N, C-alpha and C positions, 0 to 999 in steps of 0.2 A: 190756341191761346197765344196772346202776345202781351208785351209789357213795354211801357215807356215809348209809345209810338212816336218816334222822332220825326220832325218835319224838315230836317236838314238844317236846323238852326245851329246845331252844335257840330262843328267840323271834327270833333274828337269822339263823336258817337261811335260806340262799338256795336255793330249790328251782326247778329248771328242767328242761325236756326238750330234748334235742338230736335233731334228725331228720336222718339222712344217707341218701344214695342207696343203695338195695339193689342186690344183685348183679343184673347184666343176664342172668345165666344161671339162677339158681334163684329170683330175686325175693325172697329172704328174708335171706340172709347179707349181710355187708358188701360194698358195691360198690367199684369201682375209682377213684372220684373222689379225686384227691390233696388237694383242698381240704377235702373232708369228713373225710379221715383226719387232716389237719392240725389241724382244730378238735376232732376226737375225741381226739387226743393231748393237746391243751391242756386239754380237759375232764378227762381222766383224771389228768393231772398236778396240776391244781388240787384235784381230789377227794382225791388222795393226801396233799396237803400242807396242806389247810385243813379243819378240822372243821365249818365252817359251810356247807359246800356239799353239797347232796343233788341228784343228777341221775339221769335215766334217758335211755337212748339207744335210739332206734327207727330201724330201717331201713324205708324206704318206696320204692315205685316212683315213678320220676321224674314220670310223667304221671298219678299217682293220689294226690293229697294227702289227708291225714287230714281227717275231717269237722270237726275243731276248728280248722282253718286258716281265717283270715278270707278273705272274698271277694276282697280285694285282694292276695292272695298272689301273689308274683312268679314262681312256678314255678322257683325256684332253690334249690339246696341247698348247704350245710347251712342249717338253720333252727333257731333257738332260740325256744322258747315258755316264758315265765317264769310259773311258778305262784305263787310268792310270794317277793319279795326287795326289798331296798332297796340302792341303789348306795352307794358310799363317801361320797357327798354327803348321804346320808340320804333321798333321794327314793324314793318307792314306785314300783317298776317292775313290780309284779304285773300280769299280763295282757298285757304287751308282747310283740311278736314281732319278731325280728331275722332278716333274710334277705339282707342284702348284706354283702360282705366288710367294708366300713367299719363297718357297724352291729354286726356280730359282734365285730369287734375292740374297738369301744367297750364292748360288753357285758362281754366277758371282762376288759377293763381295769378296769371299774367294780366287779367283784366280786373282783378280785385284790388281796389284802392282804399276802400273805406270799411271793410268788414273783416278785421283780423280773426274774429271768431269762426269764420268760414274757411280758414286755412288749416289743413290737416296737420302741418308741422309746427303749429304754435304750441307752446308747452302745455296749456290746459287740455287741448285736444289729444295730444300724445298720451297724457295721463288717463283721460277718459277712455280712449280706445283700448288701452290695455285691460280695462274692466269689461268691455262689451264685445271684444273681438271674437270670442269663442262661443257666444250665446247662440248664434244662428247655426253654427256647426252642430251643436248638441241638439238643437231643435230638429234638424234634418235626421239625425240618428234616431231621435224619439219618434218622429212621424213614420220612420221605416220599421219601427217595432221594438226599439230598445226601451228599457225602463225609464221612467221620468226623473230618476234621481239626479242625473248629471244636469239636465235642463233646469230642474228646480234649484240646484246648487248655483247655477249661473244667474238665475233670477234673484236668488238671495244675495249674491254678491252685488248685483246691480242695485237692489233695494238698500243695502248697507251703504253703498257709495252715494246714492241720492240722499240718504239721511244725513250723511256727513257734509254735504254741500249746502251752503247758504244761498242757493240759487233755485230758480224755477226749473231749469233744465240741467243738462249734464255739466256745463262749465260756466253758464251765464244766465241772465234773465231774458236773453234772446236766444233763438235757435242757433246752434253752432254746427260745424262740420260733423262732429261726433253724433249730434242729434239726427242730422240728415242721414247718417249711416244707420243708426239704431232704430229709429221710429218705423221705417218701412218694414224692417225685419220683425220688430215687436208686434206690428199689426198682423203679420203672417202667423206669428206664434199664437196670437189671440184667436184669429179666425179659423185657421186650418187646424190648430191644436184642438179646438172645440169640435169642429166638424168630423175629424177623423178618429180622435181618441178621447173625446169628451173631457178634454183638459181645459181647466180654467187657471189663469194666473192666481196663485193662492191669495186668499183675502188678507192674510197677515202681511203681505208685501204692500203695505199702504202707500209707501213712497213711490213704488212703481205705478200704482193706480193713480196717485195724484199727478205724477209725471204725464201719464196718458191723458188724464182729464185736461191738464193745461195745454198739452200739445194739440188736442182736438180743437182747441179754440184758435189755433193759428192757421190762417188761410194757406200758408205755404205747405202745410201738412195735409189739411183737410181737402183742398182743391186738387191735389196731385194724387190722391188715394185711389187705388183700384177698387173695384167692387168686391164684396165678399165672394161672389160667385166665381170671379176670375181667380182670386187667390186659391179657392178650393179646387178649381179645375186644374191649377198648376201642379197640385200634389197628387192627382189621381193615380198616376203611374208610379209614384214614389212611396205612397202610403201603404201600410200593411193591412188597413181596413178600408172598406168603402165609406164614403162620407154619409153623415146623418144630416140630411137637409130638412128644414122646416117647411111646413105647408105643402102645397101641391107640387107637381113636377116629377113624381116618381123617384125622388132622391137624386135627380140629375141637375147639377148646377147650370147646365146649358139651357134648362127649361124654366129656371127660376127668374122672377123679376129681380133686377139688380137692387141690392141693399148695401148699406155702408155702416158697419158696426162702429159706433162712436159713443155709446152710452157707458157711463161709469156709475154703478150703484152707489148712491150717496151714503148708504149705511157702512160701506167699506171705509169711508173717510171720516166717519164720526169719531170725534175725540182727537183727531190729528190737528196739530196747530197749523192752520193754513196761512197764518200771518208771517211765518218765518222767511218766506221767499216770495212775498207778494209786492215787492217794490217795483223798480223799473221794468217795463215791459209786461206788466201784469194784466193789462186789458187786451182783449182780442183785437187782432189787427183787422183793419178794413181792407177788403179786396177791391 
């Protein structure tokens, strides 16, 4: 995948490559790593909003790095390789490689000129992250066999926060850094929670469901999403129960045709005032 394919007209074009984990099933499509999807989303959103960004995204097998990776590669993904760019301070960062969470965050901050909502340290994102930062941890405890009480408590906290916001998403009517953090993990909760423990996000959390519905309309989330089967396969060794798969395939996600859960039952949203946060950014983005 690529964005803003520059023809060399802009000497200030920032060109880089993002490497994310490939599917553990077919070794080619997008894998299930939520951190990879998080930075994939940020990359896409920056590419949509800044004309000086030209990127390519590659899926790679976790244990088989590309030949152009330096010998000191840490074997972690995602990885950014900069082809040509200067950061906001004017420093040439061409040839640099970023492969830790902190370094990746620094890189994306350094090329972000027009999207303050994609900066982790802006005040609204700091506030939102305090609400969602423990959700995925409690989900992992739940998938390993603990009761659902703590997970449901975190989802309730999220629902109350969304209800208190006069926006479509966590901090704005466009996707923010905190959304890029939360949405991949929320998709894991929805898909793997159902497969391994028959867990559904409670219907009374209507603001969480509305949030998901609106997020599924955004190309930056939809196009970067791993398959249900890859998400399920990711938890097979962590879960306390085997997965319950639909259809054929003997219950093995590796034998299932890839699917992508993005439906939201309309009856859940009945009676919810959908007009409170339907202003700027309300229409689906074109890819």
